[in-house]
FIDOTI-203513 format. One record per residue (C-alpha): x, y, z. Coordinates in steps of 0.2 Angstrom, whole numbers, plus 5000, padded with zeros to 4 digits. Last residue first. Layout:
XYZ ...
***
This chain:
553754175253 554354355252 556154305249 555654205233 554354345227 555754475225 556754355214 555154325203 554754505201 556654555198 556554435183 554854515177 555754695178 557254625170 556254555155 555454725152 557154825155 558154735141 558954565142 560654605136 560754785140 560154765157 561054605162 562554675171 563654545178 563654505197 565554505203 566254455220 568054505222 568554435239 570054475251 571554355252 571854365271 570154425278 569154305267 570354165270 570254185289 568354185288 568354025278 569653945290 568653985305 567053925297 565654045291 565754005272 565954115257 564254205256 563954185275 562354205284 562654205303 561654365306 562954475314 564154495300 563054595289 563854605272 564654755263 563754795247 564254975248 562555055249 562054895259 563254945274 563554805286 562954745302 564654735310 564254855325 565554995320 564954975302 565454835289 566354955277 567155085287 567054975302 568454855296 570054955300 570055035318 568454945324 569054785318 570754805325 570154835343 568854695341 570154575336 570954595353 569354555362 569054415350 570754335354 570154315372 568454255368 569054115356 567554075345 566053965343 564754065333 563654205341 563554295325 564654445331 565854315339 566354245323 566954415317 567954435333 568754265331 569254315313 569954485319 571054395331 571654265319 572154395306 573054495320 573954345325 574454295307 575254465306 575154605293 573554685294 573754855284 572154845275 572954805258 573954665267 572354595275 571554585257 570254715252 568454645250 567754725234 565954685227 565554725209 563754725206 562654725190 561854875181 560154795176 560154645188 560754735204 559654885200 558054775199 558454695216 558754875223 557054935215 556054785221 556854805239 558054675245 559554785248 561354775241 562054625251 560354555255 559754425267 557954395263 558254205263 557754145245 559054225234 560554135241 562054225236 563454155224 565254135232 564853965239 563253915231 561553995229 559853935234 559054005219 558153835216 558953805199 560653865206 561254045209 562754045197 562253945183 560353955187 560254135182 559954155163 558754025157 557953965174 557854145179 556854195163 555654045166 555454105184 555054285178 553754215167 552954115181 552954265193 552054365179 550754225177 550454205196 550054395199 550254445217 552154465214 551554595201 550954715214 552654735223 553454735206 552454895201 551654885185 552354985170 553354835162 551954705163 551354725146 553154735140 553554555143 552254455133 552354595120 554254545118 553754365112 553354385093 554354535088 555754495101 556054325093 556354405076 557454535083 558454395092 558554285077 559154435066 560454485080 561154305081 561354305062 562154465062 563354415076 563854255067 564254355051 563654355033 564354485022 563554405006 565154424996 566254325008 567054395024 568854365018 569854365035 570554195032 569654105019 568054035027 566754175028 565254155017 564854184998 566554144989 566954005001 565153924998 565353934980 567053844980 566353714991 564853684980 565953664965 566953534974 565353444979 564653444961 566353374955 566253224967 564353204962 564953204943 565953054947 564552964955 563452994940 564852924928 564952764938 566652734945 567852634935 567852434936 569352354941 568552184945 568652084961 568251904959 567051784967 567351624958 568251504970 567551564986 568551714985 569651784971 570851934971 571751954955 571252134952 570152084938 570252144920 568752234912 568452174894 568452324882 566752364874 566352514886 568152584882 569152604898 569252764908 571052834908 570753004912 569552974927 570852944940 571853094935 570353214933 569753154951 571453184958 571853354951 570053414957 570453354974 572153434974 571253604969 570053594984 571453544996 572553684990 571253814992 570953765010 572753725014 573353895007 571954005015 572053945033 573953965035 573854115024 572854195038 573954135052 575554205043 574754375041 575554425058 575154475076 573554375077 571854425084 571654555070 571554405057 569754365063 569154195058 567354165059 
***
């Protein structure tokens, strides 16, 4: 539906109204004009002068009356539609129909039918629900509907979106932590090197080498020694002095060789230089706690396999 508040003037509203109304009136005028000189039924109809195969001629017959009335019917239908439903700028129509209202009505009708399937599991602990195949199956369907765009259909994740199958968690892998992540969302913040006071390429390289050394990856040992000094001065506040991270802050463990944005030298340097802004949208208001409870059950089951 057109919303005139999105524009800075009324021009765009009239830009829609005038062509729409003008088009309908123009169609009326055209039909009236073309049907005003209908020939007498007894009058001989002249040909258009086009002849094929010696005797196949094109005649100038008027449209059948029923066909003409069909044109009028479609025009009157369009007028009625524009009076009842949105279509003329910001005019909402006499029925007050909106896409939002239609969506909410459909969701309400669906909830009345399907919500009992979800609510019957709501009060059972997630740690117990993982033992019930039917509950896990429902959670899996919810995951396929709402989570695969970011985490993949197999929950294996992609660069920037975590793997949910490996029991490596930014904010904790307990049932409550998983449910909280889905309900309220998460906002990860990795400040850039400049914000952290790391200005030179040498410092960035040294920190990168030290970070790689924490997970026993290939690294420059000499540079890592220098990088450790900077790491313990700046980075320990989030990642801890031993680099094992702080789940309360969503700071990843750098010692386990599990990388959200990649573990190559260039990837680590990019993370340090530019920072990262990972965001998990909140689904609590959208899905409701009963569905989130089952969704968390499925995700919890993945890491326990």
